N, C-alpha and C positions, 0 to 999 in steps of 0.2 A: 504494500500500500504506500502510495506517495505521501510526502509531507503535506501537500495541499489537500489531499483527500482526508488525511487525519485531522487537519485544521477544520475543514468543513464539517466533518463528523462531530468534532468537539463543539463547534458553534451550534450545530443542530441540537445536540443533547443539552447544551446550556440553555438554548431558547426553549426547548421542551420543558426542562426543569423550571425555568423562570415562569413559563406559562402556567404550569401546574401549581406552582407556589402562589402566583398571582390569583388564580382562580380560587384556590383553597382559602387564601387570606381574605378574599372578597366575599366568601360564602358566610353563612351564619356561624358555622363552627369556627371559621377563620377569624371573624370579628370577635367571637367569644375568647378564642385563644389569644388574640392580640390584647384584649382588655385584661385578661389574666396575666399576660406577660408584662404589661405596663404596670399593673398593681404590684407584681413580684419585684420588678426592677425598682420601683419607688420604695418598696419596703426594704429591700436590700441596700439601697442608697441611704435611706434614713438610718439603718443599722450601722452602715459604714461611717456615716457622719457622726453618729453618737460615739462610736468607738474612737474616732479621730479626736473628738473633744475630750474623751476620757484620757487618751494617751497624751494629749497636749497638757492636761491638768497634771498628770503624773510627771511629765517632763518638767513642768514649771515648779512643782513641789521639789523634785530632785535637784534642780538647779538652785533653788532657794536654800535647800539644806546644805549643798556644797558651798555656796557663798557664805552662809552663816558659819560653817565650820572653818572656812578659810579666814574669815574675819576674826573668829575666836583665836585661831592659831597665830595670826599676825599680831593681835593684841597681846597675847601671852609672850610671844617672842619679843615684842617691843618692851613690855614690862621687864622681862628678864635682862634685856640689853641695858635698859635704864638702871636697873639694880646693879648690874656688873660695872657699869661706868661710875656709878656713885661709890661703890666699894673701891674701885681703882683710884678714884679721886681722893677718897679718905685715906687710903694707904699711902698715896703719893704725898699728901699734905702731912701725914704723920712722919714720913721719912724726911721731909723738908724740915720740920720742927726738930726732929732728932738730930739732923745734921747741923742746924743752927745752934743747938745747945750742947753739942759735943765738945768736950774739953780737949780732945787731941787736936793739935794743929800740925798740918803738914804743908811745907812750902817746898818749892823746887830746889832751893839752895840749902835748906836746913830742915831736917826732919827731926822733930822732938815730940815727946809725949809729956804733957803736963798732968800732974796728978792732983 
């Protein structure tokens, strides 16, 4: 069978199938089936829409939870850093005071210890 014959045969079957489908869909049973299909499609679309809203709310809640945890972590880290800097500052100032009140004097030319 030639390619052109195959194409003509496929077009013929397609036209026949389309004619049968058109006739069926235009009949009472076809209209009833279409109405049922439309109702089912709307029902499933509503279900999908509702599920999407649920998923969006879950995602929003999860993002809020992560943001809150990150904020808490950053606040804790900031507080610890502030405490460490304050402790370092206090230690440094104590060292400065100790050095100012130290009785030992060291110079480049003369190293002596006063008692």
